[in-house]
ZASETI-276001 format. One record per residue (C-alpha): chain; x, y, z. Coordinates in pm, 1 decimal, decimal comma, padded with zeros to 6 digits, m for minus. Each point is the difference from the previous one (the first is absolute). Layout:
% ZASETI-276001
['A' [X Y Z]]
...
% end
This chain:
% ZASETI-276001
['A' [m04999,3 00673,3 05849,3]]
['A' [00049,7 00355,0 00122,1]]
['A' [00102,9 00174,1 m00321,0]]
['A' [m00249,9 00271,5 m00097,1]]
['A' [m00187,9 m00067,3 m00324,1]]
['A' [00141,9 00317,2 m00156,5]]
['A' [00353,3 m00138,9 00042,8]]
['A' [m00101,6 m00336,4 m00148,9]]
['A' [m00145,0 00185,5 m00297,5]]
['A' [00309,4 00217,3 m00055,8]]
['A' [00234,5 m00298,6 00027,0]]
['A' [m00213,5 m00206,1 m00237,1]]
['A' [m00038,5 00270,0 m00264,5]]
['A' [00370,1 00081,9 00011,3]]
['A' [00096,0 m00367,0 m00028,7]]
['A' [m00227,3 m00062,9 m00298,6]]
['A' [00117,0 00319,4 m00171,1]]
['A' [00364,7 m00103,5 00043,8]]
['A' [m00063,7 m00353,4 m00124,5]]
['A' [m00192,3 00139,9 m00299,0]]
['A' [00289,8 00232,1 m00080,7]]
['A' [00277,7 m00257,2 00015,6]]
['A' [m00123,2 m00359,3 m00009,9]]
['A' [m00365,0 m00054,3 m00085,0]]
['A' [m00161,6 00048,4 m00337,8]]
['A' [m00357,2 00052,5 m00113,1]]
['A' [m00203,0 m00319,4 m00011,3]]
['A' [m00060,8 m00160,0 m00336,5]]
['A' [m00278,8 m00217,3 00137,0]]
['A' [m00317,1 00028,1 m00210,0]]
['A' [m00271,8 00216,7 00156,6]]
['A' [m00239,2 m00296,3 00003,6]]
['A' [00243,6 m00199,6 00216,6]]
['A' [00061,8 00298,4 00226,5]]
['A' [m00375,7 00043,7 00042,0]]
['A' [m00040,0 m00369,0 00086,3]]
['A' [00268,7 00028,3 00268,0]]
['A' [m00142,7 00329,8 00132,0]]
['A' [m00335,1 m00174,5 00047,6]]
['A' [00173,0 m00271,3 00202,5]]
['A' [00187,6 00266,5 00197,5]]
['A' [m00328,4 00169,8 00094,3]]
['A' [m00121,1 m00330,0 00148,3]]
['A' [00318,4 m00043,8 00202,0]]
['A' [m00012,0 00354,2 00135,8]]
['A' [m00379,1 00011,6 00040,9]]
['A' [00016,1 00300,7 m00232,8]]
['A' [00169,8 00199,7 00279,2]]
['A' [00121,8 00329,3 m00153,6]]
['A' [00317,1 m00021,4 00211,9]]
['A' [00140,9 m00257,4 m00241,7]]
['A' [00124,2 00075,4 m00350,6]]
['A' [00132,4 m00243,6 m00257,1]]
['A' [00271,1 00095,7 m00246,9]]
['A' [00131,3 m00198,4 m00294,5]]
['A' [00365,5 00028,2 m00097,4]]
['A' [00274,1 m00210,2 m00156,5]]
['A' [00373,6 m00024,8 00032,8]]
['A' [00087,1 m00180,5 00325,8]]
['A' [m00079,2 m00359,2 m00085,5]]
['A' [m00275,7 m00220,9 00139,6]]
['A' [m00094,6 00207,2 00298,9]]
['A' [m00250,6 00217,9 00180,2]]
['A' [00044,8 00228,7 00297,8]]
['A' [m00196,8 00205,9 00248,4]]
['A' [00068,5 00351,8 00118,4]]
['A' [m00101,0 00121,4 00347,2]]
['A' [m00282,7 00228,1 m00119,5]]
['A' [m00204,3 m00277,6 m00162,4]]
['A' [00153,3 00008,5 m00348,2]]
['A' [00072,4 m00338,1 m00153,3]]
['A' [00208,1 m00043,3 m00313,3]]
['A' [m00023,9 m00316,7 m00205,7]]
['A' [00242,9 m00060,4 m00282,3]]
['A' [m00082,8 m00123,3 m00347,9]]
['A' [00262,0 m00272,2 00030,0]]
['A' [m00181,4 m00156,0 00296,7]]
['A' [m00332,1 00010,4 m00181,8]]
['A' [00158,3 m00164,5 m00304,3]]
['A' [00164,0 m00260,2 00225,7]]
['A' [m00341,0 m00086,1 00148,0]]
['A' [m00108,0 m00116,7 m00346,6]]
['A' [m00358,9 00110,1 00061,2]]
['A' [m00030,6 m00156,5 00346,2]]
['A' [m00218,8 00258,9 00173,2]]
['A' [00021,6 m00193,5 00328,1]]
['A' [00373,4 00067,3 00001,1]]
['A' [m00055,9 00370,2 m00067,7]]
['A' [m00263,8 00005,9 00275,9]]
['A' [00246,6 m00155,4 00243,3]]
['A' [00275,4 00245,8 m00088,5]]
['A' [m00228,1 00302,7 00038,4]]
['A' [m00139,6 m00131,0 00330,4]]
['A' [00356,6 m00057,2 00121,8]]
['A' [00095,0 00357,9 m00088,7]]
['A' [m00310,0 00135,3 00172,8]]
['A' [00109,9 m00192,4 00309,5]]
['A' [00329,2 00190,8 00001,4]]
['A' [m00199,0 00324,7 00014,0]]
['A' [m00249,3 m00118,0 00261,0]]
['A' [00273,3 m00131,4 00230,1]]
['A' [00235,3 00296,2 m00060,7]]
['A' [00289,2 m00210,5 m00127,9]]
['A' [00160,1 00293,6 m00174,9]]
% end
């Protein structure tokens, strides 16, 4: 609640960089599917530039939020949803809630 935005940003960027270096891999999700999910994400975030969506793979059926507004969704979760965009919507809204309510 009282952490300066600059600290949230540094923590978030460092965390994603570390995960990208050791655990996460580049998404293999087709661009058309990514674009479909990005469109949904813009609705959830009211196109607020504070929020950014990243696609990765390598940690199972999951998604997570970082304090600066970055949300990472994993290919495995999207595949698990079997095309159910309501499920993806719910997951992304849930992650946004973590950011809004400072759960990190």
